[in-house]
N, C-alpha and C positions, 0 to 999 in steps of 0.2 A: 427882159421884156417879154412883155405878151402878144407872144407871135398865136398868129390862127391854125387852129389844129384843124390839120389835110390829115385824109385814109391814109397816106404813103405816111406822113411820122407817125402817125401812130399804130403798123403795120412794124418799125420800125422796134420803136420804140420798144414795142411788144416780144420784138428777136430782141433786143442787148436785156431786159426784164430776164426772159425762159434761159439768160446765158448762164449767169451771174460773172460771167470770168472775163475778158476781155477778149474782143470778139474783134478781125478783120473785115475792115469795107470789104472785099473780093467773099469771106464767109457769108454777108449778108445776102451779096450781089447774089449768089446761086441756091438763097433762098428766099427771095421776093425774083421774080420773072416776069411782071408787069408794071417796074417803078426802069426804068436807064442808070446806066452806072454811075449819070453825075451828077444826079437827080440824089437818089441815098448820095451821095459825100458833104454835095450840098449842105443835107438833112443834118448827117452828124456831122458837119463843123456848125451849125446853128442852135445844135444839142449843147456843141463846147464852150462858144459862147454864151450860151445862156446857164450855164452851173447845170445843167443837165445829164448830160456824158465827162467826160475825159477821154483823153490823146493819149493815144504809149507809142513811144516810133521806137521799134527793136534795130538791131545793129545794121541789118542791109536796108533797111530806111520801110520799113513793110510803116502800116499806120495802123493800130487796135485800137479798141474803142468802148471803154466800160460807162456801165449808169455810174455816178455820184451817189456814195448809201446814206451821204450826208447828204442832200439834197432840198433837209425838207430846214435845212439849220439857216439862220437867218447870211452867214459871215462862213463859209465853207472854204479849205483847201485845197490843192492838187499836189500839196508835197508832198509824198508821201512812197516811199519804193516801188518797185513793179518786182518780175521773175518770172523771165522767162524758160524753162527749156528745150536746150540742145538736144536734147529729144525729138517728143514727140512736141515741140512751139506754143503750147500753152502757154499764155500770158496771163498773169497773175499778179494782184493788185496786194497789196500789203499795206493794212488802214492806219496805220502805225504812222505819227506826222512827224517827217526828216523838222527836226531845227538844225539849220547852219550859220556860221556864226558867219561872217562878213566882214572886212577892212571897212570904218568909220566913211561915212560917205555914199558909201551901195545897195542895194534896196533890192532885194528876190522878187520877181513877180511866180519865174511859176520856176519847178524843180521839175524834171522827169531822167532822175533816177529807176536804173534796168541796170540788173543782175541774172547774169546765165551762171543755168548751172542745168543740178535733173530735179525733176521733182519728185515725192518722194514717192510717187508710183514709177518714175522711168529711173533714181537714183540705183547705180547697180552694189547688189549684196555687201 
């Protein structure tokens, strides 16, 4: 869907692009002081609806957002695994698509798989 570009959307998009990994609504809110929390959340939801970003929901319910790396592809999927470090809480996308076989008559619309553990920086030796 073509939506109007606004300075607020451009600021949020720039933050998502600069991060590389998924970031929380709270992190974005802390970086932008001239846009209220509700507007930021609404814009993030629009980005998800439009296929620009996708949402990762952590075990504690906290939502993280990441840019879709394949947005230029006509049909792309968000059905990939995510990893959250138990120590630094960083959330990363593992881009390989997951293929899930369901019984006949079922159809997957979205898959949100989250693996918890220790990232390559925080893992015990």
